[in-house]
C-alpha positions in Angstrom: 18.5 16.1 131.5 19.8 15.2 128.1 23.2 16.3 126.9 21.6 18.7 124.5 19.5 20.3 127.2 22.4 20.5 129.5 24.6 22.1 126.9 21.9 24.7 126.1 21.5 25.4 129.8 25.2 26.0 130.3 25.3 28.1 127.2 22.5 30.2 128.6 24.2 30.6 131.9 27.4 31.7 130.2 25.6 34.3 128.2 23.9 35.6 131.3 27.2 35.8 133.1 28.8 37.7 130.3 25.7 40.0 130.0 25.7 40.6 133.7 29.3 41.5 133.7 28.7 44.0 131.0 26.4 46.0 133.3 29.1 46.6 135.9 29.7 50.2 136.6 33.2 50.5 135.2 34.7 53.6 133.9 37.2 53.4 131.0 39.9 54.6 133.4 39.1 51.7 135.8 39.0 49.2 133.0 42.2 50.3 131.3 44.4 47.7 133.1 41.6 45.1 133.5 41.6 41.7 131.9 39.0 39.0 132.3 40.3 35.4 131.7 37.6 33.1 130.5 37.9 29.3 129.7 34.9 27.8 127.9 33.9 25.2 125.4 34.3 26.3 121.8 31.2 27.7 120.0 29.4 28.3 123.3 28.8 32.0 122.8 28.1 34.1 119.7 31.3 35.4 118.0 30.3 39.1 118.7 29.7 38.5 122.5 33.3 39.1 123.6 33.9 42.1 121.3 30.7 43.7 122.4 31.5 43.1 126.1 35.0 44.6 125.6 33.5 47.6 123.7 30.8 48.2 126.4 33.1 47.8 129.5 36.6 48.6 128.3 37.7 45.3 129.8 39.9 43.1 127.7 38.8 39.5 127.5 41.3 36.6 127.2 39.0 33.9 125.9 40.4 30.4 125.7 38.6 27.3 124.5 38.8 23.6 125.3 37.6 20.6 123.4 37.0 17.9 126.0 36.2 17.4 129.7 39.6 15.7 130.0 41.4 18.9 128.8 39.4 21.0 131.2 40.1 18.7 134.1 43.8 18.6 133.4 44.1 22.3 133.2 42.2 22.9 136.4 43.9 20.1 138.4 47.3 21.4 137.4 46.4 24.4 139.6 46.8 28.2 139.1 44.9 28.2 135.9 44.6 32.0 136.0 41.0 31.9 134.8 38.4 34.2 136.4 35.5 32.4 134.7 35.5 28.7 133.8 32.4 27.3 132.1 32.2 23.5 132.7 
């Protein structure tokens, strides 16, 4: 699989994950103290995906980006990254 196809596949998977998460049955009271920590490549999802997810679920998203495989690997190998979702 070419790098371009792989990147599109991963992007699609990330969008599906975020979309799937938005269908959880979460009441605003349950979500009030909730936070989802996401670590992803920059520009992998549309700019409105996270705000739309937060609006629909009431869950705050801490969305961090990385710029290289080395950065991702260093963060994860250091342990206790605190991320709920990591998109490689």
